[in-house]
BADREN-751120 format. One record per residue (C-alpha): x, y, z; residue number from 1; residue in one letter. Coordinates in steps of 0.05 Angstrom, whole numbers, plus 32768, in hexadecimal, padded with zeros to 4 digits. Layout:
% residues N
<atom px="X" py="Y" pz="Z" k="NUM" r="A"/>
...
% end
This chain:
% residues 263
<atom px="84D5" py="884B" pz="87B1" k="1" r="X"/>
<atom px="84E8" py="8878" pz="87EB" k="2" r="X"/>
<atom px="8521" py="8849" pz="87FE" k="3" r="X"/>
<atom px="853B" py="884B" pz="87B6" k="4" r="X"/>
<atom px="853A" py="8897" pz="87B4" k="5" r="X"/>
<atom px="855C" py="889A" pz="87F9" k="6" r="X"/>
<atom px="8593" py="886A" pz="87E2" k="7" r="X"/>
<atom px="859D" py="8893" pz="87A2" k="8" r="X"/>
<atom px="85A4" py="88D3" pz="87CA" k="9" r="X"/>
<atom px="85D5" py="88B1" pz="87FA" k="10" r="X"/>
<atom px="8600" py="8898" pz="87BF" k="11" r="X"/>
<atom px="85FD" py="88DD" pz="879F" k="12" r="X"/>
<atom px="8612" py="88FF" pz="87DF" k="13" r="X"/>
<atom px="864A" py="88CE" pz="87E9" k="14" r="X"/>
<atom px="8662" py="88D9" pz="87A2" k="15" r="X"/>
<atom px="8661" py="8925" pz="87AA" k="16" r="X"/>
<atom px="8684" py="8922" pz="87ED" k="17" r="X"/>
<atom px="86BB" py="88F4" pz="87D4" k="18" r="X"/>
<atom px="86C8" py="8920" pz="8797" k="19" r="X"/>
<atom px="86C9" py="8960" pz="87C0" k="20" r="X"/>
<atom px="86F9" py="893F" pz="87F0" k="21" r="X"/>
<atom px="8725" py="892A" pz="87B6" k="22" r="X"/>
<atom px="8725" py="8971" pz="8799" k="23" r="X"/>
<atom px="8737" py="898D" pz="87DD" k="24" r="X"/>
<atom px="8771" py="895D" pz="87E5" k="25" r="X"/>
<atom px="878A" py="896C" pz="879F" k="26" r="X"/>
<atom px="8787" py="89B7" pz="87AD" k="27" r="X"/>
<atom px="87AF" py="89AE" pz="87ED" k="28" r="X"/>
<atom px="87E2" py="8984" pz="87C9" k="29" r="X"/>
<atom px="87E9" py="89B8" pz="8792" k="30" r="X"/>
<atom px="87F5" py="89EF" pz="87C5" k="31" r="X"/>
<atom px="8827" py="89C3" pz="87EA" k="32" r="X"/>
<atom px="884D" py="89B5" pz="87A9" k="33" r="X"/>
<atom px="8850" py="8A00" pz="8799" k="34" r="X"/>
<atom px="8867" py="8A0F" pz="87E0" k="35" r="X"/>
<atom px="88A1" py="89DE" pz="87D8" k="36" r="X"/>
<atom px="88B6" py="89F7" pz="8794" k="37" r="X"/>
<atom px="88E7" py="8A2B" pz="87AF" k="38" r="X"/>
<atom px="891C" py="89F6" pz="87B9" k="39" r="X"/>
<atom px="891F" py="89EB" pz="876E" k="40" r="X"/>
<atom px="8942" py="8A2E" pz="8766" k="41" r="X"/>
<atom px="8980" py="8A0E" pz="8785" k="42" r="X"/>
<atom px="8978" py="89CF" pz="875B" k="43" r="X"/>
<atom px="8960" py="89E5" pz="8716" k="44" r="X"/>
<atom px="897D" py="89A6" pz="86F7" k="45" r="X"/>
<atom px="8942" py="897F" pz="8712" k="46" r="X"/>
<atom px="8912" py="89A9" pz="86E9" k="47" r="X"/>
<atom px="893E" py="89AB" pz="86AB" k="48" r="X"/>
<atom px="8944" py="895F" pz="86AB" k="49" r="X"/>
<atom px="88F8" py="8958" pz="86AE" k="50" r="X"/>
<atom px="88EE" py="898C" pz="8677" k="51" r="X"/>
<atom px="891C" py="8963" pz="864A" k="52" r="X"/>
<atom px="88F8" py="8923" pz="865F" k="53" r="X"/>
<atom px="88B2" py="893F" pz="8650" k="54" r="X"/>
<atom px="88C8" py="8962" pz="8610" k="55" r="X"/>
<atom px="88EC" py="8925" pz="85F7" k="56" r="X"/>
<atom px="88AE" py="88FA" pz="8602" k="57" r="X"/>
<atom px="887F" py="892B" pz="85E0" k="58" r="X"/>
<atom px="88A6" py="8950" pz="85AA" k="59" r="X"/>
<atom px="889E" py="891E" pz="8571" k="60" r="X"/>
<atom px="8853" py="8913" pz="857A" k="61" r="X"/>
<atom px="8848" py="895E" pz="8584" k="62" r="X"/>
<atom px="886E" py="8970" pz="8544" k="63" r="X"/>
<atom px="884F" py="893B" pz="8518" k="64" r="X"/>
<atom px="8809" py="8949" pz="8532" k="65" r="X"/>
<atom px="8813" py="8994" pz="8527" k="66" r="X"/>
<atom px="8829" py="8987" pz="84DF" k="67" r="X"/>
<atom px="87EC" py="895E" pz="84CE" k="68" r="X"/>
<atom px="87BD" py="898D" pz="84F2" k="69" r="X"/>
<atom px="87DB" py="89C5" pz="84C7" k="70" r="X"/>
<atom px="87CE" py="899A" pz="8489" k="71" r="X"/>
<atom px="8785" py="8991" pz="849C" k="72" r="X"/>
<atom px="877C" py="89DB" pz="84AD" k="73" r="X"/>
<atom px="879A" py="89EE" pz="846A" k="74" r="X"/>
<atom px="876A" py="89C1" pz="8443" k="75" r="X"/>
<atom px="872B" py="89CF" pz="846B" k="76" r="X"/>
<atom px="873A" py="8A19" pz="8472" k="77" r="X"/>
<atom px="8745" py="8A21" pz="8427" k="78" r="X"/>
<atom px="8704" py="89FB" pz="8416" k="79" r="X"/>
<atom px="86DE" py="8A28" pz="8446" k="80" r="X"/>
<atom px="86FE" py="8A6B" pz="8432" k="81" r="X"/>
<atom px="86FA" py="8A5B" pz="83E8" k="82" r="X"/>
<atom px="86AE" py="8A5E" pz="83EC" k="83" r="X"/>
<atom px="86B2" py="8AA7" pz="83FD" k="84" r="X"/>
<atom px="86EE" py="8ABA" pz="83D2" k="85" r="X"/>
<atom px="871A" py="8AC4" pz="840F" k="86" r="X"/>
<atom px="874D" py="8A8D" pz="8404" k="87" r="X"/>
<atom px="8785" py="8AC0" pz="840C" k="88" r="X"/>
<atom px="8774" py="8AC2" pz="8457" k="89" r="X"/>
<atom px="8788" py="8A79" pz="845F" k="90" r="X"/>
<atom px="87C8" py="8A8B" pz="8485" k="91" r="X"/>
<atom px="87A0" py="8AB5" pz="84B6" k="92" r="X"/>
<atom px="876E" py="8A7D" pz="84C1" k="93" r="X"/>
<atom px="87A4" py="8A49" pz="84CE" k="94" r="X"/>
<atom px="87CC" py="8A76" pz="84FD" k="95" r="X"/>
<atom px="8790" py="8A8C" pz="8527" k="96" r="X"/>
<atom px="8775" py="8A45" pz="852C" k="97" r="X"/>
<atom px="87B7" py="8A2B" pz="8545" k="98" r="X"/>
<atom px="87CE" py="8A63" pz="8573" k="99" r="X"/>
<atom px="878A" py="8A6E" pz="8593" k="100" r="X"/>
<atom px="876E" py="8A28" pz="859A" k="101" r="X"/>
<atom px="878B" py="89EB" pz="8579" k="102" r="X"/>
<atom px="87D3" py="89F7" pz="858D" k="103" r="X"/>
<atom px="87C8" py="89FA" pz="85D9" k="104" r="X"/>
<atom px="878E" py="89C9" pz="85DB" k="105" r="X"/>
<atom px="87A9" py="8991" pz="85AF" k="106" r="X"/>
<atom px="87EE" py="8998" pz="85CE" k="107" r="X"/>
<atom px="87D0" py="8991" pz="8614" k="108" r="X"/>
<atom px="87A8" py="8953" pz="85FF" k="109" r="X"/>
<atom px="87E5" py="8933" pz="85DF" k="110" r="X"/>
<atom px="8810" py="8946" pz="861A" k="111" r="X"/>
<atom px="87DE" py="8925" pz="864A" k="112" r="X"/>
<atom px="87DD" py="88E5" pz="8621" k="113" r="X"/>
<atom px="8829" py="88E1" pz="8618" k="114" r="X"/>
<atom px="884F" py="8904" pz="864F" k="115" r="X"/>
<atom px="8817" py="8907" pz="8683" k="116" r="X"/>
<atom px="880E" py="88BC" pz="8684" k="117" r="X"/>
<atom px="8859" py="88B1" pz="868A" k="118" r="X"/>
<atom px="885C" py="88E1" pz="86C5" k="119" r="X"/>
<atom px="8823" py="88BC" pz="86E7" k="120" r="X"/>
<atom px="8841" py="8878" pz="86DA" k="121" r="X"/>
<atom px="8886" py="888E" pz="86F1" k="122" r="X"/>
<atom px="886E" py="88AB" pz="8733" k="123" r="X"/>
<atom px="883D" py="8871" pz="873D" k="124" r="X"/>
<atom px="8874" py="883E" pz="8734" k="125" r="X"/>
<atom px="88A0" py="8866" pz="8764" k="126" r="X"/>
<atom px="8868" py="8860" pz="8797" k="127" r="X"/>
<atom px="885D" py="8816" pz="8788" k="128" r="X"/>
<atom px="88A7" py="880A" pz="8791" k="129" r="X"/>
<atom px="88A6" py="8830" pz="87D3" k="130" r="X"/>
<atom px="88D8" py="8863" pz="87BA" k="131" r="X"/>
<atom px="88AC" py="889C" pz="87D2" k="132" r="X"/>
<atom px="88A7" py="887C" pz="8816" k="133" r="X"/>
<atom px="88F2" py="8874" pz="8818" k="134" r="X"/>
<atom px="88FB" py="88BE" pz="8808" k="135" r="X"/>
<atom px="88CE" py="88D0" pz="8843" k="136" r="X"/>
<atom px="88F7" py="88A1" pz="8870" k="137" r="X"/>
<atom px="8936" py="88C7" pz="885B" k="138" r="X"/>
<atom px="8914" py="890B" pz="886A" k="139" r="X"/>
<atom px="890E" py="891B" pz="881F" k="140" r="X"/>
<atom px="88CB" py="893A" pz="880D" k="141" r="X"/>
<atom px="88AE" py="8917" pz="87D0" k="142" r="X"/>
<atom px="8884" py="8954" pz="87C0" k="143" r="X"/>
<atom px="88C3" py="897F" pz="87B9" k="144" r="X"/>
<atom px="88F0" py="894A" pz="879A" k="145" r="X"/>
<atom px="88C0" py="8925" pz="876B" k="146" r="X"/>
<atom px="8880" py="894D" pz="875E" k="147" r="X"/>
<atom px="8898" py="8995" pz="875D" k="148" r="X"/>
<atom px="88CE" py="898D" pz="8727" k="149" r="X"/>
<atom px="889E" py="8967" pz="86FA" k="150" r="X"/>
<atom px="8867" py="899A" pz="8704" k="151" r="X"/>
<atom px="8892" py="89D5" pz="86F1" k="152" r="X"/>
<atom px="88B1" py="89AF" pz="86B7" k="153" r="X"/>
<atom px="886B" py="89A3" pz="869B" k="154" r="X"/>
<atom px="8858" py="89EC" pz="86A4" k="155" r="X"/>
<atom px="8896" py="8A02" pz="867E" k="156" r="X"/>
<atom px="8894" py="89CC" pz="8648" k="157" r="X"/>
<atom px="884B" py="89D4" pz="8635" k="158" r="X"/>
<atom px="8851" py="8A1A" pz="8616" k="159" r="X"/>
<atom px="8890" py="8A05" pz="85F1" k="160" r="X"/>
<atom px="886D" py="89C8" pz="85D4" k="161" r="X"/>
<atom px="882F" py="89F1" pz="85C2" k="162" r="X"/>
<atom px="885C" py="8A23" pz="859D" k="163" r="X"/>
<atom px="887C" py="89EA" pz="8577" k="164" r="X"/>
<atom px="8838" py="89CE" pz="8566" k="165" r="X"/>
<atom px="881F" py="8A11" pz="854C" k="166" r="X"/>
<atom px="885E" py="8A20" pz="8525" k="167" r="X"/>
<atom px="885F" py="89DC" pz="8503" k="168" r="X"/>
<atom px="8814" py="89E1" pz="84F6" k="169" r="X"/>
<atom px="881D" py="8A24" pz="84D3" k="170" r="X"/>
<atom px="8853" py="8A04" pz="84A8" k="171" r="X"/>
<atom px="8824" py="89CB" pz="8498" k="172" r="X"/>
<atom px="87ED" py="89FC" pz="8484" k="173" r="X"/>
<atom px="881F" py="8A21" pz="8458" k="174" r="X"/>
<atom px="8835" py="89E1" pz="8435" k="175" r="X"/>
<atom px="87EE" py="89CF" pz="8424" k="176" r="X"/>
<atom px="87D5" py="8A15" pz="8414" k="177" r="X"/>
<atom px="880E" py="8A31" pz="83EB" k="178" r="X"/>
<atom px="8835" py="89FA" pz="83C5" k="179" r="X"/>
<atom px="87FB" py="89C8" pz="83C2" k="180" r="X"/>
<atom px="87BC" py="89F3" pz="83B8" k="181" r="X"/>
<atom px="87DB" py="8A31" pz="839B" k="182" r="X"/>
<atom px="87CA" py="8A69" pz="83CC" k="183" r="X"/>
<atom px="87F6" py="8AA6" pz="83C2" k="184" r="X"/>
<atom px="8832" py="8AA1" pz="83F1" k="185" r="X"/>
<atom px="8836" py="8AEB" pz="83FF" k="186" r="X"/>
<atom px="87EC" py="8AF0" pz="8410" k="187" r="X"/>
<atom px="87F2" py="8AB2" pz="843D" k="188" r="X"/>
<atom px="8828" py="8AD2" pz="8469" k="189" r="X"/>
<atom px="880F" py="8B1A" pz="8464" k="190" r="X"/>
<atom px="87C9" py="8B08" pz="847B" k="191" r="X"/>
<atom px="87E7" py="8AE1" pz="84B5" k="192" r="X"/>
<atom px="8816" py="8B19" pz="84C9" k="193" r="X"/>
<atom px="87E0" py="8B4E" pz="84C6" k="194" r="X"/>
<atom px="87A9" py="8B27" pz="84E9" k="195" r="X"/>
<atom px="87CC" py="8B03" pz="8522" k="196" r="X"/>
<atom px="87D4" py="8B2E" pz="8560" k="197" r="X"/>
<atom px="880E" py="8B1C" pz="858D" k="198" r="X"/>
<atom px="87EB" py="8B2C" pz="85CE" k="199" r="X"/>
<atom px="87A3" py="8B1A" pz="85BF" k="200" r="X"/>
<atom px="87B1" py="8ADA" pz="8597" k="201" r="X"/>
<atom px="87F6" py="8AC0" pz="85A5" k="202" r="X"/>
<atom px="87F9" py="8AD8" pz="85ED" k="203" r="X"/>
<atom px="87B5" py="8ABA" pz="85FF" k="204" r="X"/>
<atom px="87CA" py="8A79" pz="85DE" k="205" r="X"/>
<atom px="8809" py="8A77" pz="8609" k="206" r="X"/>
<atom px="87E0" py="8A86" pz="8647" k="207" r="X"/>
<atom px="87B2" py="8A4D" pz="8636" k="208" r="X"/>
<atom px="87EC" py="8A1D" pz="862D" k="209" r="X"/>
<atom px="8808" py="8A32" pz="8672" k="210" r="X"/>
<atom px="87C5" py="8A25" pz="8693" k="211" r="X"/>
<atom px="87BF" py="89E2" pz="8670" k="212" r="X"/>
<atom px="8806" py="89D1" pz="8684" k="213" r="X"/>
<atom px="87F5" py="89DE" pz="86CD" k="214" r="X"/>
<atom px="87B5" py="89B4" pz="86CA" k="215" r="X"/>
<atom px="87CF" py="8979" pz="86A2" k="216" r="X"/>
<atom px="8812" py="8972" pz="86C6" k="217" r="X"/>
<atom px="87F4" py="8978" pz="870C" k="218" r="X"/>
<atom px="87BE" py="8946" pz="86FC" k="219" r="X"/>
<atom px="87F4" py="8916" pz="86E2" k="220" r="X"/>
<atom px="8821" py="891C" pz="871F" k="221" r="X"/>
<atom px="87E7" py="891C" pz="8750" k="222" r="X"/>
<atom px="87C8" py="88DD" pz="8733" k="223" r="X"/>
<atom px="880C" py="88BA" pz="8737" k="224" r="X"/>
<atom px="8817" py="88D2" pz="877E" k="225" r="X"/>
<atom px="87D2" py="88BB" pz="8794" k="226" r="X"/>
<atom px="87D1" py="8879" pz="876D" k="227" r="X"/>
<atom px="87CC" py="8837" pz="8792" k="228" r="X"/>
<atom px="8810" py="8814" pz="8795" k="229" r="X"/>
<atom px="87FA" py="87DB" pz="8768" k="230" r="X"/>
<atom px="87FE" py="87CE" pz="871E" k="231" r="X"/>
<atom px="87B3" py="87D6" pz="8718" k="232" r="X"/>
<atom px="87B7" py="8817" pz="8740" k="233" r="X"/>
<atom px="87EC" py="8835" pz="8713" k="234" r="X"/>
<atom px="87C6" py="8820" pz="86D5" k="235" r="X"/>
<atom px="8786" py="8840" pz="86EF" k="236" r="X"/>
<atom px="87AC" py="887F" pz="8701" k="237" r="X"/>
<atom px="87C8" py="8887" pz="86BA" k="238" r="X"/>
<atom px="8782" py="887E" pz="869E" k="239" r="X"/>
<atom px="8766" py="88B3" pz="86CD" k="240" r="X"/>
<atom px="879E" py="88E2" pz="86B9" k="241" r="X"/>
<atom px="8789" py="88E0" pz="866F" k="242" r="X"/>
<atom px="873F" py="88E5" pz="867D" k="243" r="X"/>
<atom px="8741" py="891C" pz="86B2" k="244" r="X"/>
<atom px="8777" py="8944" pz="868D" k="245" r="X"/>
<atom px="8750" py="8943" pz="864C" k="246" r="X"/>
<atom px="8710" py="895A" pz="866D" k="247" r="X"/>
<atom px="8735" py="898F" pz="8694" k="248" r="X"/>
<atom px="8756" py="89AA" pz="8655" k="249" r="X"/>
<atom px="8715" py="89AF" pz="862F" k="250" r="X"/>
<atom px="86F0" py="89D0" pz="8669" k="251" r="X"/>
<atom px="8729" py="8A01" pz="8676" k="252" r="X"/>
<atom px="872C" py="8A11" pz="862C" k="253" r="X"/>
<atom px="86E3" py="8A25" pz="862B" k="254" r="X"/>
<atom px="86EB" py="8A51" pz="8669" k="255" r="X"/>
<atom px="872B" py="8A72" pz="8650" k="256" r="X"/>
<atom px="870E" py="8A7E" pz="860B" k="257" r="X"/>
<atom px="86CF" py="8A9D" pz="8629" k="258" r="X"/>
<atom px="86FA" py="8ACD" pz="8652" k="259" r="X"/>
<atom px="8730" py="8ADD" pz="861F" k="260" r="X"/>
<atom px="8707" py="8AE5" pz="85DF" k="261" r="X"/>
<atom px="86C5" py="8AFD" pz="85FB" k="262" r="X"/>
<atom px="86CC" py="8B43" pz="85DD" k="263" r="X"/>
% end
């Protein structure tokens, strides 16, 4: 029994040590990428190309998902508000749900599953094909040439995609609430305009999307950079990107919501 407990403690200690070591290495890599980002000022095309790449990969699924989320919010919101005779506040409910929570969170999850995995696979295949090693041989820093443009592109693209998701979702809620159900159009927009605060609601939603963009994009590029140069290694890295990014988004959402909307 003592041997079993001792072995369990040894395995637990080894697990904790390895994870702390991994977090430390990831933190050092993140700082190193930020330190090498100054060169992008002279070559903004690298970031612009990646913004187009990430947005092109994610735009369709973000827009369609936002539309259907708006449909569901319109239906569920009306059924809930109708119990209390407050169906005229449907526009406010849809707008606050999207700008505060669903817009940034669902966008980040979809971004991780679509663009994040493509970033991980791309960098992982570059490592498997020894392209990163070739860059180092030619005195080209992979952190500055490969990771930094993709990181900043994700940070910029995430708020834009979240805004598209929220805007399309509001349109979806309008289509269900006004033409389909029969909510007064003027009340729908007036309640939304009067109840949504630009700083408290929209601004905090944008801040959330920026934080999620940093987390998801860095996890994607880091997993690709650290993946084993084998097909199995790249496949495992893409899986880890989705799992870790999703958990990170949900955990960060709880922390940010607790800080932003605690009053």
